[in-house]
N, C-alpha and C positions, 0 to 999 in steps of 0.2 A: 526366878528375878531376872529382870531385864536387865541387860548390860549395858554401862554407859558408852556412848558413841565418844569414841577419840577425837579429842580435840587437837587440831596441828595450827600453827602461827608460824606465817612469812611475812615479808615486807618489803618493799623497794623507795629507794628515796625519790624525790621529787629534784631531780637535777635537769632536766631537757628533756627532749625529745628520746623517744623509745626506739630502738632498730631491731630488727632483726635475731640478732643474737639475745635481746632481753627477751623478747618473745620467745624463744626457744627453749632458753635457760629460766625462765620463772613462768611468765604468765601464762603460756599453753597448759603447764604443770596445774599452775592454780586451778585452771578452770575443769583441769582432768580431775583434778579432788576434789574440785566441788563439786561436780555432776555425777559422781561415782556414787553419794548418798553414803559413803563409809565414814564420814568425817565432819565434827563440827569445826567450820572454817572461821580463821580469825584472818584478814589480809590488813596489813597498814602500809600507812604513808606517812614514811621516816622522816619528817622534815627536821628533826632536830639533830639525824644526824647529816641532812645536805648542808648544814650551815657550817662545818667542820672546813668544807672548803671553799675557796674564792666563788663569792655568787654576788650578784646585783637585787638588793633587796625590793627593788620597786617589781621583780618579776617573779619573786620567789611564790606568793599567793597562786599569781596565774599559772605557776609548774605546778604546784598542789592542784587545782583545780583540772589542770590538763591532764595529771595521771589517775584522777577519779576518772575522767572521762575515758581514758586507755582502758582502765579498769572496766568498765562496763563495757566498751564497744567490744571489747575480745570475749565477752560473756560471763563474766562475774556478776550475781545477782545479788542485791541486797536483802533478797526474803530468802536466801538460801545460805550466804555468807556473810560475817560481820567486816564490813569494811570500816577503817575509822583512823583519824588523825592522831599522833603520837601527840604534840603539842597541845591537844585539846583535852590530855589525861596528865596532869601534873603531879600525880603518883609515880609516874616513869622515874623523871628525874629526882623525886624525894628518896626512893627504893635504890637509884644509883650511887647515892652518897652513904647510903647505908652500906651497901655491898662495896664501894670503894674502899671503907674500913676493915674488909677482911680479904682484899685483893693485895697479894705482896706485889711491889714494884716491879720485882724482878720478872712475874707473871707477863706483865703488858710489854715489857722492854723485848722480850723475845715472839711477839705477833709479827707477823710478815707484812701484814696490812698497814701495821704502822710504818714501816721500813718503805712501802713501796710508796705511800703517799706522800710522806714527807720528803722524799727521793722527787717529787711530782712537782709538789709545791713548796720549793726551797724559800722562799718568802713569807711562808705562813704556815710554819709549823706551831700549832697552837695546844693548848694543852687538852683541848677536845678531840682532836686524832691520837693521843695517846691515852686517853680514858673512853674512848669511843667502844671498846669491848665490853668493858661493865656495864653501860648504857645496853647495849647490843644484848648482855646477857638478861638484863631487864625486862627488857621487852618479851624476852621468851618466857621468863619464870614467872612474871608478875601474874600470868594468864592458866599458868601450870598445864601446859598442854602436855599429852604424852608422847607427840612428835612432831618435829619441826622437817620441812622440807628443804635439804639442801643439797647444792651441788660438793663434789670432793674438797672444791677449794674455801669450801665455810668450814670446814671439819676441824680447824683449829679454834674458831669462834666457840664450837659448840664444847670442845673438849673444856675451854676454858668456864665457860656456862657451869659445867659438870661440876670442876674444879671450887666453885663458888659455891655449889649447891653442897659439896663437901665440907668445907670450910664453916659453911655457915650451919647445916645441921650438928657437926661435929661441937660447937661451942655453943650455940641457941638452943639443942633440940630438934628432933623432926621437925623440918617445914617444907621443904621443896623434896620432888623425885627427883634424881637425875633424868635427863633428856636424850631419848633417842633420835639418831638421826634417820630421815625416811628419803635415801639417796633416789634423787631424780634424774631423768636424764638431761643432759645440758650438752648437746653437739658444740665442739669447739669451731666456732663460726667469726674467721680471719677476716682481713680486711680485704675490700675490694682493691685495692693501692699497693697494699704490703702485705702480701699473704703470710708473712712472717710472723705477723702482730696479729690481735686479738682485734674484731671490729670495733670501732669507740667513736662515741659520738664528737671526740675533738679531732678526727679525722673526716668532718663529712661527705667528701667525694669517694671515701673507701667505703663509706657506710651505707646502707639500705634502712631507712625509717620506715616505720609502719605507717604512717601518713604521707610519703612517699607518692605522688601521682603515677599513672603508669608511663608517661614521657621520661619522668625524673629515674623511674625505676630501670628502665630501657637503655637511656644514656648511661647511667652509670653501670650496669653489667656490659654492655657493649664495650666500655675502657676497663675494664677489668682486667688485673693481670694474671694470665693465664699461666701454662708452664711452656717451655720451649720445646718437650717431648709428650708426646700423647700418653695415655693411661692405659695403653695396653699391655703393658707389662705388671700391672699392679695386682691383677688376677682379681677383679673384683667376682664375687660370688653372684649367680644369677637366683639367688635366693630370696629370702624375706627380708626386710626395712632392715631389722636390727643387723642380721647377719653384713648386710653392706657397710652400714654405719660402722659396726666394729673394725671392718677389714678398710676403709678408710682410715680410721683415727691409727691404726696400726701403720699405714702406709706416711700419716704425716709426719709419724717418727723416722721410720725407713727411708724414706725419699725426700728432703727436704726442697730439692728442686723442682718435685713436681705440687706443691702445695697448692700454688693459684691455681692449675687444673684441678684438684682434689678439693678444693674451696667450692669452686662453682659446681661439682660433679656431689656434692654431699648435701647443698640446698636443693639442686634437681631431685635426689632422692628422697627429701623430706616435702617437697612441694608439687612434684609431680613425679610420683613412684614408679607408674606404667610405662612413661618415657624413660625414665633412666634405666628401669629393666629390659626395654628392649634396646636401647645404644649396647648396654653389657652384654646381650646375647649377641646382637650383630657384631661388636668388637670395632665400631666404626665411631670412636670419641674424637669426633671433627668439634673444635669448640665455638666455633662460629653458630655451628646448630646447637650447643649446648646451653647457649647465651641466649638462642631464640626463643626455645621453647623455656629457658628458667624464667626470663623478662615474664613472657604471658602468664605461665602459673603463678608468678608473686602477685601480679599484678590482680589477676581474676582473685586468688585467695585473699587477698588484702582488700578487696572492693565492699565489703560488706563493713568492716571495721572503720575503711573511711568514710563512707557515708553517713553510719552510725554516728562517730566519733565529730565529725560536723554539726550533726544535729544536736548532739549534748553541748559542746562549745556554745552553743548559741541558747542555749536552756542553761546559766549558772545556778540557777536556784534549785533544779534537780541536783546537781552535783553538790552544793551545800547542803541540802536537803540529806541526801545519803552519807556524808560525814558525819553531820550532827546527830543524826539517828543513830548511825554504828557507833560512834564516838561516846554517847550517853549509854550505850548497852554493854561496849566493852569496860567501861569506866567501873562499872558493880563491880564486876570481878577484879579490877584492879585495887579498887579500894579496900574491898575483900580483905586480898593478900596481902596490902600495907597495914592494914589494922592489924591482923595477925602478926604481921613481924615486929611490929613496934610492941606488940605485948611479950611477944619471945625476948625481945632485948632489953625491955626494962622502961622506954618511953610511954606511959601511962599515968595518968594519975588515979 
């Protein structure tokens, strides 16, 4: 008997230009999962989630299409993966209401992401921020995937989704399976201007956007905050890439004063491993040299992405067709799940 290919699902909000942290934490992993041939991949553009934050309605559709262009330019293939738009599938919000009736308020109040977002947008603490995790649980469970690729910072949301699974099944009978996390590599990329904060689009000067031109990349990296002392004492191993990245992560915790230099070297290890290895072996961590090599490596790595994205942005019909086709396919799964749920809870004639 043939074994069914495990289904996975993940998504990104359309809320502005993507940066290197988004690429390393999500997009790069998406492409690797797709190309592994091991999974049936669903990748969502989470536009409903994005409107819980302050935004300009006039730019939202452009942000959605730009994110589709990012997906395609980085290597996601509509023939291999289902790329879809959350708001084109009304079953998401309908199931979210049903899930809200089995989710205790106390479970939502403990969610750290709500507290974080509420602290950042104090003039717009809306109910959507509070119920966000319920819709996120729907985004996952409505497609009944076996795995969800996440970083450690998203495990709390997955735990809530599984709590909803247990409560729903207990009340209405076996319907959903608990979701297992597929933990993915997500290097901690810090701001070039303030290495104690994660890279964020809210600080453009300290952020390396995927669409930055080579001149802009070089300018930002040259201005990046390094460290007052070298990295010689960190003891970076002249081994494989994962071993070096692991040591850098450890050093982040133990050597706060070195975070600027560590951040630059982390990016060099990822984007030009051979150059980083040479520096480690020679034990000559000159930040001027690291910055120069890193700027060139990043520019070269992103060259195809920049060219492809420009081409796609000039052909919006391709982007729209990708979303419409992918959403129609995804909706078949969502509709089947919602029909099953309505039968279980007694909302059928």
